[in-house]
C-alpha positions as CSV (number, residue, x, y, z in Angstrom):
1,X,96.9,131.6,90.2
2,X,99.4,134.0,91.8
3,X,100.3,133.6,95.5
4,X,98.2,135.5,98.0
5,X,99.9,138.6,99.5
6,X,100.7,138.7,103.2
7,X,98.3,141.6,103.7
8,X,95.4,139.7,102.1
9,X,96.1,136.6,104.3
10,X,96.3,138.7,107.5
11,X,93.1,140.5,106.6
12,X,91.3,137.3,105.9
13,X,92.4,136.0,109.3
14,X,90.3,138.7,110.9
15,X,87.2,136.6,110.2
16,X,88.3,133.9,112.6
17,X,89.2,136.7,115.1
18,X,85.5,137.6,115.1
19,X,83.9,134.2,115.2
20,X,86.4,132.8,117.7
21,X,85.9,135.8,120.0
22,X,82.2,134.9,120.1
23,X,82.8,131.1,120.4
24,X,85.5,131.5,123.1
25,X,83.3,133.9,125.1
26,X,80.6,131.3,125.1
27,X,82.9,128.5,126.3
28,X,85.2,130.5,128.7
29,X,83.0,133.2,130.2
30,X,79.3,132.7,129.6
31,X,78.8,129.8,132.1
32,X,80.5,131.8,134.9
33,X,78.4,134.9,134.0
34,X,75.1,132.9,134.1
35,X,75.7,131.3,137.5
36,X,77.5,134.2,139.3
37,X,75.9,137.3,137.8
38,X,72.6,136.4,136.1
39,X,71.7,133.9,138.9
40,X,70.7,131.0,136.7
41,X,71.0,127.5,138.3
42,X,74.1,125.6,137.1
43,X,72.2,122.7,135.6
44,X,70.1,125.0,133.5
45,X,73.2,126.9,132.4
46,X,74.7,123.6,131.2
47,X,71.5,122.7,129.4
48,X,71.7,125.9,127.3
49,X,74.9,124.9,125.6
50,X,73.8,121.3,124.9
51,X,70.5,122.3,123.4
52,X,72.2,124.9,121.2
53,X,74.6,122.2,120.0
54,X,71.7,120.0,119.0
55,X,70.6,122.8,116.6
56,X,74.2,122.9,115.3
57,X,74.1,119.2,114.5
58,X,71.7,120.1,111.6
59,X,72.7,123.7,110.7
60,X,76.4,123.3,110.0
61,X,76.2,120.6,107.3
62,X,73.0,122.2,106.0
63,X,74.7,125.6,105.6
64,X,77.6,123.9,103.9
65,X,75.3,122.2,101.4
66,X,73.3,125.4,100.8
67,X,76.5,127.4,100.0
68,X,77.7,124.6,97.7
69,X,74.5,124.8,95.7
70,X,74.1,128.6,95.7
71,X,74.4,130.4,92.3
72,X,74.1,134.1,93.1
73,X,75.9,136.4,90.7
74,X,77.8,138.0,93.6
75,X,79.1,134.6,94.7
76,X,78.1,131.5,96.7
77,X,80.2,132.1,99.8
78,X,81.1,135.7,100.3
79,X,77.6,137.2,100.5
80,X,77.1,135.4,103.8
81,X,79.9,137.6,105.4
82,X,77.6,140.6,105.0
83,X,74.4,138.7,105.9
84,X,75.6,137.2,109.1
85,X,77.7,140.0,110.6
86,X,74.9,142.2,112.0
87,X,73.0,139.4,113.7
88,X,76.2,138.1,115.3
89,X,77.0,141.5,116.8
90,X,73.4,142.3,117.9
91,X,72.8,139.0,119.5
92,X,76.2,139.0,121.2
93,X,75.4,142.3,122.9
94,X,72.0,141.0,124.0
95,X,73.7,137.9,125.5
96,X,75.1,139.9,128.4
97,X,71.9,141.6,129.5
98,X,69.9,140.4,132.5
99,X,66.2,141.3,131.8
100,X,64.8,138.5,133.9
101,X,65.2,137.3,137.5
102,X,63.0,134.2,137.5
103,X,64.6,130.9,136.4
104,X,62.2,129.8,133.5
105,X,62.1,133.1,131.6
106,X,65.8,133.6,132.2
107,X,66.5,130.2,130.8
108,X,64.4,130.7,127.7
109,X,65.9,134.1,127.1
110,X,69.5,132.9,127.2
111,X,68.7,129.7,125.3
112,X,67.1,131.7,122.5
113,X,70.0,134.2,122.3
114,X,72.6,131.4,122.4
115,X,70.9,129.5,119.5
116,X,70.7,132.7,117.5
117,X,74.4,133.3,118.0
118,X,75.2,129.7,117.0
119,X,73.2,130.2,113.8
120,X,74.9,133.5,113.0
121,X,78.3,131.9,113.5
122,X,77.3,129.0,111.2
123,X,76.2,131.5,108.5
124,X,79.6,133.2,108.8
125,X,82.1,130.4,109.6
126,X,81.1,127.6,107.3
127,X,81.3,129.7,104.1
128,X,84.4,131.4,105.5
129,X,86.3,128.1,106.0
130,X,84.9,126.6,102.7
131,X,86.5,129.6,100.8
132,X,90.0,128.8,101.9
133,X,90.6,125.9,99.4
134,X,89.2,128.1,96.6
135,X,91.5,131.0,97.4
136,X,94.6,128.9,98.0
137,X,95.1,126.1,95.5
138,X,98.7,125.2,96.3
139,X,99.6,122.6,99.0
140,X,101.8,125.1,101.0
141,X,99.7,128.2,100.2
142,X,96.8,126.6,102.0
143,X,98.9,126.0,105.1
144,X,100.0,129.6,105.0
145,X,96.4,130.9,104.8
146,X,95.3,128.6,107.5
147,X,98.2,129.8,109.7
148,X,97.0,133.4,109.4
149,X,93.4,132.2,110.1
150,X,94.6,130.2,113.2
151,X,96.5,133.2,114.4
152,X,93.3,135.3,114.3
153,X,91.4,132.5,116.1
154,X,94.0,132.5,119.0
155,X,93.8,136.3,119.2
156,X,90.0,135.9,119.5
157,X,90.5,133.5,122.4
158,X,92.7,136.1,124.1
159,X,90.1,138.8,123.6
160,X,87.4,136.6,125.0
161,X,89.5,135.9,128.1
162,X,89.8,139.7,128.6
163,X,86.0,139.9,129.0
164,X,86.3,139.3,132.8
165,X,88.7,142.3,133.2
166,X,86.7,144.5,130.8
167,X,83.5,143.9,132.9
168,X,85.4,144.9,136.1
169,X,86.6,148.1,134.4
170,X,83.0,149.0,133.7
171,X,82.0,148.5,137.3
172,X,81.5,144.8,137.5
173,X,78.3,142.9,137.9
174,X,75.5,142.9,135.4
175,X,76.1,146.5,134.3
176,X,79.8,145.8,133.7
177,X,79.2,142.7,131.5
178,X,76.5,144.6,129.6
179,X,78.8,147.4,128.6
180,X,81.8,145.1,127.9
181,X,79.6,142.9,125.8
182,X,78.3,145.9,123.7
183,X,81.9,147.0,123.0
184,X,83.0,143.5,121.9
185,X,79.8,143.2,119.8
186,X,81.0,146.2,117.7
187,X,84.4,144.5,117.3
188,X,82.7,141.3,116.0
189,X,81.1,143.2,113.2
190,X,84.0,145.3,112.0
191,X,86.2,142.6,110.4
192,X,83.6,141.2,108.0
193,X,83.5,144.0,105.4
194,X,87.3,143.7,105.4
195,X,87.1,139.9,104.8
196,X,84.5,140.6,102.1
197,X,86.9,143.0,100.4
198,X,90.0,140.8,100.4
199,X,88.3,137.5,99.6
200,X,87.4,136.1,96.1
201,X,85.8,133.0,94.6
202,X,87.0,130.9,91.7
203,X,85.1,130.9,88.5
204,X,84.0,127.8,86.6
205,X,83.3,125.7,89.7
206,X,81.6,122.4,88.9
207,X,77.9,122.5,90.0
208,X,76.8,120.6,93.0
209,X,74.8,117.5,92.1
210,X,71.1,117.8,92.8
211,X,71.1,115.2,95.6
212,X,69.1,115.1,98.8
213,X,71.0,116.3,101.9
214,X,71.2,113.1,103.8
215,X,72.6,110.9,100.9
216,X,75.0,113.7,100.1
217,X,76.1,113.9,103.8
218,X,76.5,110.1,104.1
219,X,78.6,110.0,100.9
220,X,81.3,112.0,102.7
221,X,81.9,109.2,105.1
222,X,82.6,106.8,102.2
223,X,85.7,109.0,101.6
224,X,88.2,107.0,103.7
225,X,90.8,109.8,103.9
226,X,88.2,112.3,105.1
227,X,86.9,109.8,107.7
228,X,90.5,109.4,109.0
229,X,91.1,113.1,109.1
230,X,87.8,113.6,111.0
231,X,88.9,111.1,113.6
232,X,92.3,112.8,114.0
233,X,90.7,116.2,114.4
234,X,88.1,115.0,116.9
235,X,90.7,113.4,119.1
236,X,92.8,116.6,119.0
237,X,89.8,118.9,119.8
238,X,88.7,116.8,122.8
239,X,92.2,117.0,124.1
240,X,92.5,120.8,123.7
241,X,89.0,121.5,125.2
242,X,89.7,119.2,128.1
243,X,92.9,121.1,128.7
244,X,91.0,124.4,128.7
245,X,88.5,123.0,131.2
246,X,91.0,121.5,133.6
247,X,94.1,123.7,133.6
248,X,92.5,126.6,135.5
249,X,91.4,124.2,138.2
250,X,94.8,122.5,138.1
251,X,96.5,125.8,138.8
252,X,94.0,126.8,141.5
253,X,93.4,123.5,143.3
254,X,96.5,121.5,142.8
255,X,99.2,124.2,142.6
256,X,97.3,126.6,145.0
257,X,98.1,129.6,142.8
258,X,94.8,131.2,141.8
259,X,96.6,134.4,140.8
260,X,98.6,132.5,138.1
261,X,95.6,131.3,136.1
262,X,95.5,134.3,133.7
263,X,99.3,134.4,133.3
264,X,99.5,130.7,132.6
265,X,96.8,131.0,129.9
266,X,98.5,134.0,128.4
267,X,101.9,132.3,128.3
268,X,100.3,129.4,126.4
269,X,98.3,131.5,124.0
270,X,101.2,133.9,123.4
271,X,103.5,131.1,122.4
272,X,100.7,129.7,120.1
273,X,100.8,133.0,118.2
274,X,104.6,133.2,118.1
275,X,105.1,129.6,117.1
276,X,102.7,129.7,114.1
277,X,105.1,131.3,111.7
278,X,107.9,129.0,112.8
279,X,105.8,125.9,112.2
280,X,104.7,127.4,108.9
281,X,108.3,127.8,107.8
282,X,109.2,124.3,109.0
283,X,106.3,122.9,107.0
284,X,107.5,124.2,103.7
285,X,108.3,121.3,101.4
286,X,107.4,118.8,104.1
287,X,104.5,116.5,104.6
288,X,101.7,118.1,106.7
289,X,100.7,114.9,108.4
290,X,104.3,114.4,109.6
291,X,104.4,117.9,111.0
292,X,101.2,117.2,112.8
293,X,102.7,114.0,114.3
294,X,105.8,115.8,115.4
295,X,103.7,118.6,117.1
296,X,101.4,116.0,118.7
297,X,104.4,114.2,120.3
298,X,105.7,117.5,121.7
299,X,102.2,118.2,123.0
300,X,102.0,114.9,124.8
301,X,105.5,115.4,126.3
302,X,104.5,118.8,127.8
303,X,101.3,117.3,129.2
304,X,103.3,114.6,131.0
305,X,105.6,117.4,132.5
306,X,102.5,119.2,133.7
307,X,101.2,116.0,135.4
308,X,104.4,115.5,137.4
309,X,104.6,119.2,138.3
310,X,104.6,120.0,142.1
311,X,103.3,123.0,144.0
312,X,106.8,123.5,145.4
313,X,108.3,124.1,141.9
314,X,109.2,127.7,141.1
315,X,106.6,129.8,139.3
316,X,108.7,130.2,136.2
317,X,108.7,126.4,135.6
318,X,104.9,126.5,135.2
319,X,105.0,129.4,132.7
320,X,107.8,127.7,130.8
321,X,105.9,124.4,130.5
322,X,102.7,126.3,129.5
323,X,104.7,128.0,126.8
324,X,105.9,124.7,125.5
325,X,102.4,123.4,125.5
326,X,101.4,126.3,123.3
327,X,103.8,125.2,120.6
328,X,102.1,121.8,120.5
329,X,98.7,123.4,120.7
330,X,99.4,125.4,117.6
331,X,100.1,122.3,115.5
332,X,97.2,120.2,116.8
333,X,94.7,123.0,116.1
334,X,96.1,124.3,112.8
335,X,97.2,121.3,110.6
336,X,94.0,119.3,110.3
337,X,92.3,122.4,108.8
338,X,95.4,122.8,106.5
339,X,95.0,119.2,105.4
340,X,91.3,119.5,104.6
341,X,91.8,121.3,101.3
342,X,93.6,118.3,99.8
343,X,90.7,116.0,100.8
344,X,88.3,118.3,99.1
345,X,90.4,118.2,95.9
346,X,90.4,114.4,96.1
347,X,86.6,114.5,96.3
348,X,86.3,116.8,93.3
349,X,88.3,114.3,91.2
350,X,86.0,111.5,92.2
351,X,82.6,113.3,92.0
352,X,83.2,116.2,89.6
353,X,81.8,118.7,92.1
354,X,83.3,121.1,94.6
355,X,81.8,120.4,98.0
356,X,83.9,122.6,100.3
357,X,80.7,123.7,102.2
358,X,79.7,120.2,103.1
359,X,83.2,119.1,104.1
360,X,83.8,122.3,106.2
361,X,80.3,122.1,107.7
362,X,80.9,118.6,109.1
363,X,84.4,119.6,110.2
364,X,82.9,122.7,112.0
365,X,80.4,120.4,113.7
366,X,83.2,118.1,114.8
367,X,84.9,121.0,116.5
368,X,81.8,121.8,118.5
369,X,81.2,118.1,119.3
370,X,84.7,117.9,120.6
371,X,84.1,120.8,123.0
372,X,80.8,119.3,124.1
373,X,82.3,115.9,124.7
374,X,85.1,117.4,126.7
375,X,82.8,119.3,129.0
376,X,80.5,116.3,129.4
377,X,83.5,114.1,130.3
378,X,85.0,116.7,132.7
379,X,81.7,117.5,134.4
380,X,80.8,113.9,135.1
381,X,84.3,113.1,136.3
382,X,84.5,116.0,138.7
383,X,81.0,115.3,140.1
384,X,81.8,111.6,140.6
385,X,85.1,112.6,142.4
386,X,83.2,114.8,144.8
387,X,84.4,118.2,143.6
388,X,82.5,121.1,145.3
389,X,83.2,124.7,144.4
390,X,82.1,125.8,147.8
391,X,84.9,123.9,149.6
392,X,88.2,125.6,150.4
393,X,89.9,122.2,150.4
394,X,88.9,119.6,147.8
395,X,88.8,115.9,148.4
396,X,91.9,113.9,147.4
397,X,89.9,112.1,144.7
398,X,88.9,115.4,143.2
399,X,92.4,116.7,143.1
400,X,93.7,113.6,141.3
401,X,90.8,113.8,138.9
402,X,91.7,117.4,138.0
403,X,95.3,116.4,137.5
404,X,94.4,113.5,135.2
405,X,91.7,115.5,133.3
406,X,94.2,118.2,132.5
407,X,97.1,116.0,131.5
408,X,97.0,112.2,131.0
409,X,93.5,112.0,129.4
410,X,94.3,114.7,126.8
411,X,97.6,112.9,126.2
412,X,95.7,109.7,125.6
413,X,93.4,111.4,123.0
414,X,96.4,112.9,121.2
415,X,98.0,109.4,121.1
416,X,94.9,108.1,119.5
417,X,95.2,110.8,116.8
418,X,98.8,109.7,116.2
419,X,97.6,106.2,115.3
420,X,95.4,107.7,112.6
421,X,98.4,109.6,111.1
422,X,100.3,106.4,110.4
423,X,100.5,105.8,106.6
424,X,98.3,108.9,105.9
425,X,97.6,108.5,102.2
426,X,97.2,112.1,101.0
427,X,100.9,113.1,100.5
428,X,102.3,116.0,98.7
429,X,103.0,113.9,95.6
430,X,99.6,112.4,95.5
431,X,98.0,115.9,95.8
432,X,100.1,117.1,92.9
433,X,98.8,114.2,90.8
434,X,95.2,115.0,91.8
435,X,95.6,118.6,90.8
436,X,97.0,117.6,87.4
437,X,94.1,115.2,86.8
438,X,91.6,117.9,87.7
439,X,93.3,120.4,85.4
440,X,93.4,117.9,82.5
441,X,89.8,117.0,82.9
442,X,88.8,120.7,82.9
443,X,90.8,121.2,79.7
444,X,89.5,118.0,78.0
445,X,86.7,116.3,79.9
446,X,86.9,112.7,79.0
447,X,85.9,109.6,80.9
448,X,89.5,108.5,81.2
449,X,90.6,111.7,82.7
450,X,87.8,111.8,85.2
451,X,88.8,108.6,86.9
452,X,88.6,108.7,90.7
453,X,91.6,109.0,92.9
454,X,92.7,105.9,94.7
455,X,91.1,105.0,98.1
456,X,88.0,107.2,97.5
457,X,85.1,105.1,95.9
458,X,82.6,106.9,93.8
């Protein structure tokens, strides 16, 4: 199969620009909107996200299994790009309206809209991620395509962060958010016809075995390499989401520079974008798990520098460290997804079926579990330490908690991921062998050629 063009990869990355704009808006902006503009009580606002994630616990793997089994003439993944785009945009626009003033109807309204958006994102994102191993078969080509996708995701986070300023431009308050949300909703829809046009599916895919959902899901966790990769990714996601939760408080409370929060985040996210092509070039002809280990070590080093930072340091030092953190962030966020394709190939050799949807559905769920776990950990820790948003000066214990939550605890999670990377079995050489075995079996299907890859029991 010929290499994908740069134009095709960039256009495909627009899909994650759309879904991550919605997801980042929910994690970065929506809680603040609920408690400061809509007037919902904070504990009810927190319950909305948790209840919606309970729905995700079932829908992400289910969507993956459904797309694996689908046999439409127009494809088993790509049709969902056109099915899910309008619901995502419409529901996102409704999310920023304030039709109720009483707590119970307001809670039910926003819970229903949030769940609807979560379902729309599942319909789009699980087939979208599952299509990557089909479009890019080569070890390095998958890294490249995932790099463009990750770049789109980071841009989506930056767009979501701009929602605060957009609302102010339209007059602020409920009216400002409603107008800004409607504009962004249109932007969420536009990329998907483009993604549809530039994407394609492989022909001759082995059919999914007719197996009940639960046994099929459980079988994934007998795949030892996948189980290890899930642990690595979960540790990294908790670290990244803890960082996103605590760094704004770190800058405001510890450093006493509330005006620098936006600039600090932009410095970090800008370097993420700029460093992606550099990491991609460096990864050519190298092992992905070793690049991930190197980036993780750099990430931990920057976190330690942030922990020892002092309010008396010059402003430029904070921006410099934030930029360095972005370089590590790029690796921790990107490479587990780039490594997932080889795991799916290993599974095909063992089972004879392509189950990208199931694998990506569970991985997508892990990403959401990581965020939920980070917010639960951060929320309980801050409450226990006596943090009060109404106080102009926080207790000493709350200040120390913010410092540790934003630095040392994420560093500990990244260190745990590094343990999982030791002796990672799916190397470049092994993946080449797996592809050869799959190709031989496709050409001449015999029992000898369909033997499973090592370390993955049938």
